[in-house]
C-alpha positions, -999 to 999 in steps of 0.1 A, spaced: 0 0 0 15 33 -10 -2 59 12 18 87 -6 -6 82 -36 -33 98 -13 -12 127 0 -13 161 -18 20 179 -18 17 217 -20 49 236 -28 57 269 -10 29 266 16 26 282 41 58 300 30 84 297 3 106 266 6 81 245 25 67 215 7 34 209 26 21 174 29 -17 176 29 -34 146 46 -69 160 37 -69 140 5 -63 108 24 -90 118 50 -115 123 22 -112 86 12 -131 67 39 -115 33 29 -79 47 30 -85 67 62 -97 36 79 -68 16 66 -43 42 77 -57 41 113 -59 3 112 -23 2 101 -11 26 128 -31 5 153 -12 -26 141 22 -8 145 15 2 181 -7 -28 193 22 -43 212 25 -13 235 6 -10 268 -15 21 261 -39 37 286 -46 69 267 -37 86 235 -28 123 235 -30 143 203 -21 180 195 -47 201 177 -59 200 151 -46 172 129 -35 152 159 -72 149 167 -80 133 134 -53 107 139 -54 103 177 -91 101 184 -100 74 159 -68 55 169 -80 57 206 -114 44 195 -98 16 176 -77 6 206 -105 11 231 -86 36 251 -92 73 261 -81 104 242 -66 135 258 -65 167 236 -35 189 235 -46 224 226 -31 258 219 -29 281 249 -62 296 260 -84 270 243 -91 246 272 -118 256 298 -104 239 329 -71 243 348 -42 237 325 -4 234 323 14 249 293 47 247 275 62 268 247 76 253 216 90 262 181 71 254 150 87 247 116 79 283 109 72 301 142 65 298 179 35 288 200 23 273 233 5 240 240 -17 232 269 -34 202 286 -60 200 314 -42 191 346 -64 160 349 -60 148 313 -34 122 323 -33 104 355 0 97 372 15 64 359 -7 61 328 10 49 296 5 75 268 9 72 231 12 106 214 -4 107 179 -3 133 152 -4 136 114 32 147 109 66 145 125 87 174 112 112 192 134 98 175 165 89 208 183 52 200 188 58 164 198 86 171 222 64 197 238 36 172 240 60 147 256 69 174 281 33 180 290 26 143 295 57 139 317 47 170 338 14 153 345 31 121 356 23 101 324 47 76 308 51 82 271 54 48 255 56 60 219 46 85 192 27 76 161 24 96 129 9 93 94 39 111 79 75 117 90 98 142 73 131 125 78 153 154 67 141 176 95 153 150 121 123 153 145 132 119 160 163 135 174 141 156 198 124 124 211 152 105 229 138 73 245 105 76 226 97 48 201 85 64 169 61 49 144 54 64 110 30 52 83 51 69 56 81 91 53 95 118 30 131 129 27 121 165 19 
């Protein structure tokens, strides 16, 4: 199965020099979307997972159906100011900017095994910040799963000790 056939690549978005990998074309195809989630589930099924955490917004479209498929809970990671209850926050660098991520203080219980899921691993800033949030809450990050990994950006290097699973990878 070549999932890349279902990914639209958009040059120079959101800025010159970026080759954006658009998963919406895969998401539009129900059969392929289901297969992608099922294949990620198979990759991580050997892990002991209590909850999946996913950063907004595309982490929700990977993490929530994966949590459903595995029969575990889902904890949203949102941008600062978007969650209604008490939160913790951490700042991070994007591929093309800076931002803050937040989680509810009760989203992860101490000792829970957490898989972080997102659409894309690029520089690793978002995911390393997500790992930081889970760790601050006392969770144990058992892995990180992605639809796409951009190998040239070496995001894995920011995730020491975290097992990384990718459905497909690009060198650019």
